C-alpha positions as CSV (number, residue, x, y, z in Angstrom):
1,M,98.8,105.8,80.4
2,I,97.6,106.8,83.6
3,N,94.4,109.0,84.4
4,L,93.3,110.8,87.5
5,L,89.9,109.5,88.3
6,N,89.3,112.3,90.9
7,C,91.9,113.9,94.2
8,G,90.4,114.8,98.0
9,F,92.5,117.8,99.5
10,F,93.1,119.6,102.4
11,S,95.9,121.6,104.0
12,C,95.4,123.9,107.6
13,P,96.5,125.4,109.7
14,K,97.1,124.6,113.3
15,S,96.4,128.8,114.6
16,R,94.7,130.9,111.8
17,D,97.3,133.2,113.5
18,K,100.2,131.9,113.4
19,G,99.6,130.5,109.9
20,N,100.3,127.2,108.0
21,Q,103.8,125.9,107.3
22,D,102.8,122.3,105.2
23,S,103.5,123.4,101.6
24,F,101.5,120.7,98.7
25,V,101.7,120.6,95.2
26,L,98.4,119.0,94.4
27,P,98.6,116.2,91.3
28,T,99.9,117.5,88.3
29,P,100.6,115.9,84.8
30,V,104.5,116.0,84.4
31,G,106.2,113.6,80.8
32,N,103.6,110.4,81.0
33,G,102.5,110.2,84.8
34,F,101.9,112.0,87.9
35,V,103.7,114.3,90.5
36,F,102.1,114.9,94.0
37,A,103.8,116.5,97.0
38,V,103.4,117.7,100.6
39,A,106.0,119.4,102.5
40,D,106.0,120.6,106.2
41,G,108.5,123.1,107.4
42,V,110.2,122.6,110.6
43,G,108.0,125.2,113.1
44,S,110.6,125.4,115.7
45,Y,113.0,127.4,113.3
46,L,112.4,130.8,111.3
47,G,111.6,130.7,107.2
48,A,109.9,127.0,107.7
49,R,106.9,128.1,105.7
50,E,109.6,129.1,103.1
51,A,111.5,125.8,103.5
52,A,108.5,124.4,102.9
53,D,107.9,126.2,99.5
54,A,111.4,126.0,98.2
55,A,111.3,122.4,98.3
56,T,107.6,122.6,96.6
57,S,109.0,124.7,93.9
58,V,111.4,121.9,92.1
59,I,108.3,119.2,92.9
60,R,106.3,121.8,90.4
61,S,109.3,122.6,88.0
62,I,110.2,118.9,87.4
63,D,110.1,116.8,84.4
64,A,109.4,112.9,83.7
65,K,113.4,111.9,83.9
66,L,114.2,114.3,86.7
67,A,110.9,113.2,89.1
68,S,112.1,108.9,88.2
69,D,115.1,111.0,90.1
70,I,115.3,110.8,94.1
71,Q,118.4,111.3,93.7
72,S,118.9,114.8,91.7
73,T,116.0,115.9,93.2
74,F,116.6,115.7,96.6
75,T,120.0,117.2,95.7
76,L,118.4,120.6,93.6
77,A,115.8,121.0,96.4
78,K,118.7,121.2,99.2
79,E,120.3,124.1,96.8
80,R,117.2,125.7,96.8
81,V,116.6,125.2,100.8
82,D,120.7,126.1,101.0
83,K,120.3,129.2,99.0
84,L,116.9,130.4,101.2
85,A,119.0,129.9,104.3
86,E,121.9,131.7,102.6
87,S,119.5,134.9,101.8
88,R,119.2,136.1,105.9
89,Q,120.8,135.6,108.9
90,D,117.5,134.2,111.1
91,W,116.7,131.3,109.1
92,V,120.2,129.7,108.7
93,N,118.4,126.4,110.2
94,A,115.3,126.6,108.0
95,A,114.6,123.4,107.8
96,T,111.4,121.7,106.2
97,T,110.4,117.6,105.1
98,L,109.1,116.3,102.0
99,S,107.1,113.3,100.4
100,Y,106.7,113.3,97.1
101,C,105.3,111.2,94.6
102,F,105.5,110.2,90.9
103,L,103.4,108.1,89.4
104,D,104.0,106.5,85.0
105,D,102.8,103.7,83.6
106,Q,105.5,101.6,85.5
107,S,105.8,102.1,88.5
108,L,105.2,104.3,91.6
109,H,108.6,106.7,92.9
110,I,108.7,107.6,95.7
111,G,111.3,110.7,97.8
112,H,110.5,111.1,101.5
113,V,112.4,112.9,103.9
114,G,110.8,113.3,108.0
115,D,107.8,113.0,109.2
116,T,105.4,113.2,106.5
117,R,104.1,109.9,105.2
118,V,103.4,108.5,101.9
119,Y,100.3,105.5,102.4
120,V,99.4,103.0,99.3
121,K,95.6,101.7,99.4
122,K,95.1,97.9,99.1
123,S,92.7,95.1,100.0
124,N,90.4,98.0,101.6
125,K,93.3,98.8,104.3
126,L,96.1,102.3,104.0
127,H,99.4,100.7,104.1
128,L,102.1,103.2,104.6
129,V,105.0,102.2,102.4
130,T,107.7,105.0,103.6
131,K,109.3,105.2,106.8
132,D,109.9,108.2,109.4
133,H,113.0,110.1,109.7
134,T,112.5,110.9,113.9
135,Q,114.0,109.6,117.0
136,H,111.4,107.4,118.0
137,Q,111.0,105.1,114.7
138,E,115.3,104.6,115.3
139,L,114.7,103.1,118.7
140,L,112.4,101.2,116.8
141,D,114.7,100.3,114.2
142,D,117.3,98.8,116.5
143,G,115.3,97.5,118.7
144,I,116.1,99.3,121.6
145,F,112.3,99.7,122.6
146,S,109.0,98.4,121.4
147,K,106.0,100.5,120.5
148,R,104.0,99.3,123.4
149,E,107.2,101.1,124.8
150,L,108.3,103.9,123.1
151,R,104.2,105.4,123.5
152,D,104.2,107.6,126.2
153,M,108.2,108.5,125.7
154,P,109.4,111.4,124.5
155,G,110.8,112.0,121.2
156,K,107.8,110.6,119.2
157,S,108.1,113.9,116.8
158,T,111.6,114.4,117.2
159,L,113.0,115.1,113.2
160,T,116.5,113.4,112.7
161,A,116.6,114.0,109.3
162,A,115.4,116.5,106.9
163,I,116.5,118.8,104.0
164,S,118.5,122.1,106.4
165,R,121.3,123.8,105.6
166,S,123.3,122.2,109.0
167,L,122.1,118.8,107.7
168,A,123.7,116.2,105.6
169,L,120.9,115.1,103.6
170,R,119.6,112.1,103.7
171,F,116.6,110.4,102.0
172,Q,114.8,107.2,101.0
173,S,113.9,106.3,98.2
174,L,111.0,103.9,96.5
175,K,110.3,102.3,93.6
176,L,107.0,100.4,93.4
177,P,105.9,98.4,90.5
178,I,102.1,99.2,89.2
179,N,101.4,95.3,89.4
180,E,101.9,96.4,93.6
181,I,100.3,98.9,93.8
182,V,97.0,98.5,92.4
183,D,93.8,98.0,94.0
184,D,91.3,94.5,93.7
185,N,89.1,97.2,91.8
186,G,91.6,98.2,89.2
187,L,92.5,102.0,90.3
188,I,95.3,103.0,92.4
189,N,94.7,105.1,95.5
190,I,97.4,107.2,97.4
191,Y,97.9,108.8,100.5
192,I,100.4,111.6,101.2
193,M,99.7,113.5,104.9
194,S,101.5,115.5,107.3
195,D,102.0,114.6,110.5
196,G,99.7,116.8,111.9
197,A,96.9,114.6,109.5
198,H,98.0,111.2,109.7
199,H,98.4,111.4,113.5
200,F,94.5,111.4,113.7
201,W,94.6,108.5,111.2
202,E,96.9,106.6,112.9
203,K,94.7,107.1,116.2
204,R,91.9,104.8,114.3
205,P,92.6,104.0,111.3
206,R,89.5,102.8,110.0
207,L,87.0,104.1,107.9
208,S,84.4,102.2,105.2
209,I,84.9,100.8,102.1
210,E,83.3,103.0,99.9
211,T,85.6,106.5,101.8
212,L,88.8,104.7,101.6
213,S,88.3,104.3,97.6
214,K,87.2,107.5,97.1
215,S,90.0,110.4,98.0
216,P,86.7,113.3,98.2
217,K,85.3,111.3,100.8
218,F,88.1,110.0,102.7
219,A,89.8,113.7,102.7
220,A,86.3,115.3,103.7
221,S,86.0,112.2,106.8
222,L,90.0,113.1,108.1
223,L,89.1,116.2,107.6
224,R,86.1,116.3,110.7
225,R,87.7,113.6,112.3
226,I,90.9,116.4,113.7
227,E,88.1,119.3,113.5
228,R,86.7,117.1,116.1
229,G,89.5,116.3,118.0
230,G,91.4,120.1,117.7
231,P,94.3,119.9,115.6
232,I,97.3,119.2,116.9
233,D,100.1,120.8,114.2
234,D,99.2,122.2,110.9
235,H,97.1,119.1,108.5
236,T,97.7,119.0,105.2
237,L,96.5,115.8,102.4
238,I,96.4,114.8,99.3
239,G,94.7,111.7,98.2
240,A,94.6,110.4,94.8
241,S,93.3,108.0,92.2
242,F,94.2,106.6,89.1
243,M,93.8,104.4,86.6
244,I,95.6,102.8,83.8
245,T,94.4,102.7,80.3
246,N,95.6,101.3,77.3
């Protein structure tokens, strides 16, 4: 049996007058597990927030069977976003990223598209388990440039995949066994961040062991870091700690 021990969370706009294009689902019981998600509406297009909400509405309504079926879940999310885009002419290019986790007592199921990220804590570090759908990541995967060479090149945030009526459905699907994600203390710590949050984490991916292990402390610490540096985008984080009991 999976028990939720604690949860850390924030979702803030870059600028209050422009609103927040991020949408989210906090850890919610589904079957014998929990589901949670972050979606980031692609801000350069009208209907971005509505597209993000359409995607997370699917996650809020799924059962355990659908939650572990990444293909069907993303197909349904695309159908919702496509229908939204058809409802208004100026929303035709509405698009969103989506990263969601479904944790049961056997596995962590992850569905992912775009540049939101999922991290799992192990051995006092956060390990990135998703891969960005961006121009930089594709150039890196193809071996054309190194990380150092890409550092000052444009295209870091240019998406190559998203949930959109104008794009074919493409996503990452992962299934990680429980024994691969349980930490040394017997807990499972999972973090989902939109790009406005993980930008600041990746600049300095270090915090105390206690802070890394307690998601409310992690969320508070990262939010302070973002506020001190000045947000670059809307920023959302969901961190959750779980324990398996018999």
